[in-house]
N, C-alpha and C positions, 0 to 999 in steps of 0.2 A: 528548743523551739521547733514546730514544726515547719518544713518546707516546702508551700505550694507548690503545683504542678503547674509550671509557664511555658505557653505554646508560644514561640515566635510568631513575629509579625508576618515573613516568608510564607510559615506552614497555614497563617490564616489565611493569608490570600490564595495557594491553593487551594485549600476547599472551599472558598468562595468561586473559586474559578469549575473546580469542579461542581459544588451546586447547580453554578449557572451552567454549565455545561449540561448534565442532565436534563433540568428544567430544557432549555433551548431542545432539548434531543426527543423528550415527551410531548411539549407545542407541536415541534416539527411531525413528529409520528400520525396526532389527533390530526392538524393541517390535512397531509396526506389519505387520511381514513374518512374524512370529511371530503375533499376533495372529490376520490371515487365517489364516495355518495353521489355524489352530483353526476357524474360523466354519464350520458345515456341520452334520447330522449324523448319526449313526452309530450302528451296530448293535454290539454285544456279540461278540465273538467267541469271548475265553474272559475264565475268572474265575479266577487261582487263589491260595490259598493257601501259604503258606510256612514250616511248623511250626517251633519251637525243634531240634529231631533231623533235619533237611533232608528230611524228606516233603514233594511238592509234592502237595498237594489241589485238586481242579477241584472249585471249586461246584457246576458244571454251571447257570450262569444265562444267562437270556437279558434283553438288556435295550437302553434306548437313552438316549444323549449326546446335548444340541444346543448347542452354542455360536452365541451371535449376533454381530453387528455392533455391539451395544449395551453390550458386556461383562457378557452375563446368562448363563446355564444352566441345564440343565434334567439332570434323567437318573435314571432307574429303570430297576432290575432284580428279577430274582426266579424263585426257581428253578423251574429247566424241570417238574418234577412236581408245582407246587401247586395247577393243577389237580386233579389227578388225585388228590395230598391231600384235596381240599377236598369232593370228589365223595365221596370214602369216608368222612366222617366226620361227621355231624349237629352239629358245634363249628362255631364260626367258628376258621378256619384263615387264618394270616394267614404271611408273612416277604419276605423281600428288601427293596429302600430304596426312596426316591422325594425329592428338593428338589429345590431350583432355588436362585436367589440369584446375588450379583456374582462378579465374576473378575478378580483380577489377578496378574500373571506375577514372576519373580522371575527372568529370564533366563539370568544367571549363574550360577544353583544348577539350574536345568534344571528351576525350579517353576511350577506352578499352583494357585493359593491357590481354592477354591470357598469363598464367606466366605455360609453357609449362612441365605437368609430367611426360607425356607417347608419343615415338612418333615409329612407326614400320617405317616408310618409310624417315623420319628425326632427326636420333641418335644425330646430334650435335645440336638438337632443346630442345631437353632433358636438363632441367632447366636454359630452358632460358625464354626471354620475348620477344611475338608476339605483339608487339602494333597496335593498328588500330586504324584511328582516325574514327570516328561513325556519319551519320544524319540516321532520318527516316523521307522517304520525306514522301509529302501529299499524295502518292498514297498506303502509306503502307508498301513501303521496305525499307530493312533497307542497308545502304552502308557502309562496312568497306572499308575503303582506307591507304593505305602504302604510306609513306613517306622515304627517306633516309635519311644521316647523314645531309643533306644541308638544309633540308628540303620540297623536290622539290618531288610532286607526281608521283609515279610509279607504282601504280597500285588500282584497286578497283574491289570489289566483290559485285555483289549486289546480297539480299537475302529476296525472298519469303515467308513471315510465310505459313507454311503446317496449314490448319485448321483442326480441328478435327470433326468427324463425329461422 
């Protein structure tokens, strides 16, 4: 009778740990690469909203976003015509967004989450998470999209990296 090769439970456990560690190292390398891809300063190219009826609305915004090596970010944006509207009014005119906080990534789902620490324009955002679905395009742009609770795309901010001199 032939005796089949038997693997001890200890060897199986060691193989499982080794495989798990390799997968974790690969995930860690991928996360580090994605984080490095984000690091930098960007200017807003476009901010569009998608209405339920299919209309696409150009919000006509300018802005900046920054990601650093310490998993922190800040973002500011405003309507391009805000200074003109403010000049034409004796009232305080406001609009746009400004916030900062820490960042985390869910690479498997293409998500970057901005954990809002502070916002002078949206006090209700403090302590909340701004979830963005990210994509780096072939032409070097960073697209950050927002979805509603049903998963419908409701807006996309497209950013261009500002090259340092």
